[in-house]
C-alpha distance (Angstrom), angle and dihedral (degrees) to the residues before:
residue distance angle dihedral
M1 . . .
I2 3.77 . .
K3 3.78 115.4 .
K4 3.79 118.1 -157.4
M5 3.76 131.6 -168.6
K6 3.81 125.0 -175.7
K7 3.77 118.7 -151.5
A8 3.81 133.6 -171.9
E9 3.77 126.7 2.3
T10 3.77 109.7 -119.3
S11 3.79 125.0 71.4
R12 3.75 133.3 -162.4
R13 3.73 89.4 -162.3
K14 3.79 142.7 -6.3
F15 3.72 121.5 -140.0
I16 3.78 132.7 -155.5
S17 3.77 120.0 -153.7
G18 3.73 140.3 153.1
F19 3.77 149.3 126.7
S20 3.76 131.7 120.8
L21 3.77 125.8 -74.2
L22 3.80 89.5 -137.0
S23 3.78 93.4 101.0
A24 3.77 132.8 136.1
G25 3.76 118.8 -90.5
I26 3.80 98.6 17.3
I27 3.78 115.8 147.4
L28 3.80 110.1 -137.9
R29 3.77 135.1 173.1
P30 3.83 115.2 -117.8
L31 3.79 116.3 -95.3
S32 3.78 89.8 -126.8
L33 3.79 89.4 72.5
F34 3.80 89.6 67.3
S35 3.80 109.5 62.5
Q36 3.80 116.7 -140.9
E37 3.80 88.4 -144.1
E38 3.78 89.8 57.8
N39 3.77 94.5 52.3
P40 3.81 107.7 150.8
V41 3.77 119.8 166.0
L42 3.80 114.6 -100.0
N43 3.81 114.1 -140.6
I44 3.81 118.5 -144.9
G45 3.80 120.6 -174.7
S46 3.80 119.1 -160.4
P47 3.80 141.3 153.4
A48 3.79 116.9 -85.9
N49 3.82 111.8 -66.8
F50 3.81 93.9 -3.4
L51 3.83 92.8 121.8
S52 3.80 119.2 38.2
D53 3.80 123.1 -143.2
K54 3.80 88.1 -113.3
L55 3.78 91.4 56.2
I56 3.81 92.8 46.0
S57 3.81 89.6 51.0
S58 3.78 91.0 53.4
F59 3.81 90.4 50.7
Q60 3.80 89.1 53.5
K61 3.80 89.3 57.3
V62 3.78 90.6 50.8
I63 3.80 94.7 54.8
N64 3.83 97.5 28.3
S65 3.79 89.7 -129.8
S66 3.79 140.3 101.5
I67 3.79 118.4 -94.0
N68 3.77 125.4 -147.8
S69 3.81 107.7 -152.7
I70 3.81 109.2 -153.0
V71 3.79 111.0 -165.0
Y72 3.79 117.3 -157.8
S73 3.78 127.8 -173.5
S74 3.81 100.8 -167.7
N75 3.79 136.9 24.2
S76 3.80 90.4 -117.0
S77 3.80 90.0 66.0
I78 3.82 93.9 58.4
N79 3.80 110.5 101.2
F80 3.79 121.3 -174.8
N81 3.78 95.2 171.0
D82 3.80 95.2 90.4
N83 3.82 96.3 40.0
N84 3.80 90.1 -106.8
Y85 3.79 94.1 159.1
D86 3.77 138.8 50.5
V87 3.81 96.0 173.0
L88 3.80 122.0 24.8
I89 3.80 129.1 -171.3
G90 3.79 112.0 -159.8
R91 3.79 149.2 141.7
D92 3.80 117.2 -76.1
S93 3.81 96.4 -116.1
Y94 3.80 92.3 55.8
L95 3.79 95.1 43.2
E96 3.79 89.6 52.4
S97 3.80 89.4 60.2
L98 3.82 89.7 52.4
I99 3.80 90.8 50.0
D100 3.79 89.8 50.2
D101 3.82 89.5 50.9
D102 3.84 89.9 51.7
K103 3.81 92.7 -117.8
I104 3.80 97.9 123.3
A105 3.81 123.6 77.3
E106 3.78 122.9 -130.7
L107 3.80 107.8 -108.1
N108 3.79 123.7 -117.7
K109 3.81 100.1 -136.8
D110 3.82 90.5 -167.1
L111 3.81 86.1 71.2
I112 3.83 91.4 50.7
P113 3.83 104.3 57.3
N114 3.82 91.0 160.1
N115 3.79 86.9 67.3
S116 3.81 85.2 84.5
F117 3.81 87.0 75.9
I118 3.81 92.1 65.3
D119 3.81 115.6 104.3
P120 3.84 107.5 -102.4
K121 3.81 90.6 -128.5
F122 3.83 86.1 74.2
N123 3.82 92.8 55.6
N124 3.78 89.6 99.5
S125 3.78 133.4 31.0
A126 3.78 140.6 175.8
F127 3.81 91.6 -115.4
D128 3.83 98.3 41.7
K129 3.79 113.1 31.2
D130 3.82 113.0 -145.5
R131 3.82 89.4 -3.9
K132 3.77 94.6 -90.7
Y133 3.81 97.5 149.8
T134 3.80 111.6 24.9
V135 3.79 141.6 46.6
P136 3.84 118.0 -152.2
L137 3.80 116.9 -124.5
S138 3.81 101.5 172.1
Y139 3.78 139.9 -7.5
G140 3.78 143.6 -167.8
A141 3.78 141.1 170.9
I142 3.78 145.3 -128.3
G143 3.79 115.4 -105.0
I144 3.79 145.4 142.6
A145 3.80 125.5 -62.2
Y146 3.80 114.7 -163.8
R147 3.80 144.1 175.3
K148 3.80 104.4 -103.2
S149 3.81 94.4 -155.2
K150 3.82 89.1 63.0
F151 3.82 96.9 52.2
S152 3.79 132.5 61.7
E153 3.81 88.8 -156.8
P154 3.83 135.1 8.2
P155 3.83 112.5 -73.2
S156 3.79 92.6 -124.6
T157 3.80 99.0 174.6
W158 3.79 134.1 73.6
R159 3.80 87.6 -131.7
W160 3.81 93.8 88.1
L161 3.80 91.2 56.8
L162 3.80 101.9 34.1
D163 3.79 109.4 26.6
S164 3.81 112.4 25.8
D165 3.80 141.1 68.2
K166 3.81 93.3 -151.2
Y167 3.82 91.9 105.1
A168 3.80 97.6 30.4
G169 3.79 112.8 169.5
K170 3.80 91.9 12.6
I171 3.81 99.9 82.0
A172 3.81 129.6 96.5
L173 3.81 118.2 -165.3
L174 3.79 131.5 -172.7
G175 3.78 124.1 -84.8
D176 3.81 89.5 -143.0
G177 3.79 103.6 98.2
R178 3.76 96.7 -165.8
T179 3.81 94.8 51.4
L180 3.79 91.9 45.1
I181 3.80 91.8 51.2
Q182 3.82 88.9 49.1
I183 3.81 90.4 52.6
A184 3.80 89.4 49.9
L185 3.81 88.7 52.4
K186 3.81 90.8 53.3
Y187 3.81 89.8 49.9
M188 3.80 88.9 53.9
G189 3.80 90.4 52.2
V190 3.80 102.4 -106.8
S191 3.79 133.4 110.8
L192 3.78 114.5 -80.0
N193 3.82 86.5 -136.5
T194 3.80 94.8 60.9
N195 3.79 116.8 124.1
D196 3.80 93.8 -168.9
P197 3.84 106.0 134.0
M198 3.80 91.3 -148.3
W199 3.80 93.1 61.6
I200 3.78 93.9 40.2
N201 3.81 89.4 52.3
Q202 3.79 88.9 52.3
A203 3.81 89.7 51.7
E204 3.80 89.7 51.5
K205 3.82 91.7 51.8
L206 3.80 91.2 48.3
L207 3.81 92.9 53.1
K208 3.80 92.8 44.9
R209 3.81 90.8 54.1
Q210 3.80 91.9 48.1
K211 3.79 96.4 46.1
V212 3.82 93.2 89.2
N213 3.83 89.1 61.9
I214 3.80 95.7 50.2
K215 3.80 121.6 102.2
D216 3.78 94.3 -165.2
F217 3.80 133.1 11.3
G218 3.79 98.6 -157.6
K219 3.79 97.6 -66.0
K220 3.80 88.8 116.7
N221 3.79 133.1 32.1
G222 3.80 107.0 -84.7
K223 3.79 91.5 -153.0
E224 3.80 91.8 55.7
L225 3.81 92.0 46.3
L226 3.79 88.4 53.5
I227 3.80 93.8 47.9
N228 3.82 91.3 47.4
G229 3.80 92.1 52.1
E230 3.81 95.9 -114.5
V231 3.81 93.9 119.1
D232 3.80 136.4 21.8
L233 3.81 98.4 -153.7
A234 3.80 131.3 43.1
I235 3.79 138.9 164.6
I236 3.81 111.1 -121.8
S237 3.80 138.5 141.0
N238 3.78 121.0 -98.1
E239 3.81 85.9 -118.6
E240 3.82 89.3 62.6
F241 3.80 91.5 44.4
K242 3.80 91.6 56.5
K243 3.81 88.9 62.0
I244 3.82 93.8 56.0
D245 3.80 114.0 103.4
N246 3.79 99.2 -161.1
N247 3.80 123.6 108.1
D248 3.81 91.7 -155.2
I249 3.81 92.8 62.6
G250 3.80 117.8 85.9
F251 3.79 134.3 179.7
T252 3.78 133.1 -145.4
F253 3.79 137.5 178.6
P254 3.83 109.1 -126.5
R255 3.77 113.4 -121.1
E256 3.82 93.5 -129.4
G257 3.81 91.2 64.9
S258 3.79 133.9 -117.7
L259 3.81 143.9 -162.8
I260 3.78 126.3 -43.6
W261 3.80 121.3 -151.6
Q262 3.81 125.5 -161.4
D263 3.78 136.6 -160.1
C264 3.80 108.7 -146.5
A265 3.79 141.8 179.4
C266 3.80 122.9 -128.0
I267 3.82 141.2 164.0
S268 3.79 126.6 -117.8
K269 3.79 114.4 -115.4
A270 3.81 87.7 -135.4
S271 3.81 93.6 56.6
L272 3.80 116.3 123.2
K273 3.81 90.7 -164.7
A274 3.78 102.2 63.8
E275 3.80 97.0 145.8
E276 3.80 93.8 50.1
S277 3.80 90.0 45.3
H278 3.80 91.6 53.8
S279 3.79 90.2 48.6
V280 3.81 92.2 53.1
I281 3.82 91.8 49.8
N282 3.80 89.4 48.1
S283 3.80 88.5 53.9
M284 3.81 91.1 51.8
L285 3.81 88.1 58.8
D286 3.79 95.1 55.9
P287 3.83 103.6 122.9
K288 3.80 95.4 -122.0
I289 3.79 92.3 48.1
S290 3.81 92.6 45.7
K291 3.80 89.5 48.0
S292 3.79 93.8 52.2
I293 3.81 93.4 46.7
A294 3.81 94.1 49.1
E295 3.80 95.3 44.2
N296 3.79 91.8 49.3
L297 3.79 92.5 46.6
Q298 3.81 90.9 43.8
T299 3.79 88.5 -135.5
A300 3.79 128.4 123.8
T301 3.79 120.1 -88.7
P302 3.83 120.0 -137.5
N303 3.82 87.8 -158.3
I304 3.82 108.3 105.3
M305 3.80 94.8 -162.1
A306 3.81 91.3 47.3
L307 3.79 90.5 52.1
D308 3.79 90.9 48.7
I309 3.82 92.0 59.1
S310 3.81 96.2 38.7
K311 3.79 125.2 113.2
K312 3.79 116.4 -82.6
S313 3.81 90.8 -124.0
Y314 3.80 89.8 56.8
K315 3.80 96.0 45.8
E316 3.80 92.3 48.2
D317 3.81 96.8 45.3
S318 3.81 103.9 121.6
T319 3.82 91.2 -161.5
I320 3.82 90.1 60.8
F321 3.80 100.9 38.2
P322 3.82 123.5 35.2
N323 3.79 114.2 -147.8
V324 3.79 117.5 -89.8
Q325 3.80 95.4 -101.1
I326 3.81 93.1 52.4
I327 3.82 98.5 42.3
E328 3.81 89.0 58.5
R329 3.81 87.6 65.6
Y330 3.79 94.4 53.0
E331 3.79 119.7 98.1
D332 3.76 138.5 -171.1
T333 3.77 118.1 -135.9
S334 3.77 143.2 -145.4
T335 3.80 117.2 -121.7
I336 3.80 93.6 -163.3
L337 3.79 109.8 74.2
D338 3.77 136.4 149.0
F339 3.78 119.3 -63.3
D340 3.82 95.4 -116.6
Y341 3.81 91.3 55.5
E342 3.79 92.5 48.8
M343 3.80 91.4 49.5
M344 3.81 90.8 48.9
I345 3.82 92.2 51.9
E346 3.80 92.1 46.2
E347 3.81 92.3 50.2
M348 3.79 92.6 47.5
W349 3.79 92.6 48.9
D350 3.80 90.4 51.8
N351 3.81 88.6 50.3
I352 3.80 91.1 51.8
L353 3.80 93.2 49.8
D354 3.81 91.8 46.7
S355 3.81 95.2 46.9
């Protein structure tokens, strides 16, 4: 029997997933490895609606054990203190904090043979060096949402938001100073992960100059301002864009590059069911399962085999997948950096807001 608990009230995102694990080509561990006499409940934490009951049931068959599906709707509702989770699916920035706090176990990749289906470009990341602790399940990126009726072609450069008065008063930027400075760095042609004060100072000057042209600096939801007709340009993720039901709103990946986010699976260091946990994660990486999750979420899959068998409409969706030349300029980022850097960013953001 599947047990479900719902925690917290507010959600950054809702996910839809499903489909059976009984798919061709999946690599599973024999049921005999999981003794029925030793039948502890396995706890899986995931965002709301990320894992369907059907999928959880199929995982139970794989490990020959009950699964307690713990649904969370915000990072603040995740509690590792009482060993509430064996497997956790979460956003990269949050998982990095758990790694830093020594709460995530190093994965045994020999127990996750389906990991071979993951695109090699995900073998390393800024938040999980050498991919020791996490396995990517889906990813997306920050880009530009725009009112199609106001543009003859997609505004595929950060220039129109960060370095031009052409759309003065019709631009909504983020209220997250660090992310906005990183986007400015990409526009200037340098890595968003640079900690060079010279470049960060240049980003500050750029944003100060542009401030007069900005309708909203993150005090309101840029997506809502766009939908309501108050702005024509906004910075949002393609994940957010996919939830907009408005034919006049488009989305484009800026050619200078931007930030990539990832949703990943990991195992709690306190878990007493490491083998079963690895087996469940391995099952999540079966191509047919990965395909169904990504298509339902309308996010990009890092699973090469899953992409190969996906629908043509999904593979060719330019709001899910940037073209090859552009995706090479996208970067993931670490949220845990040295104190001096954090203080510099905080001071610069205050200066921008006060200018």
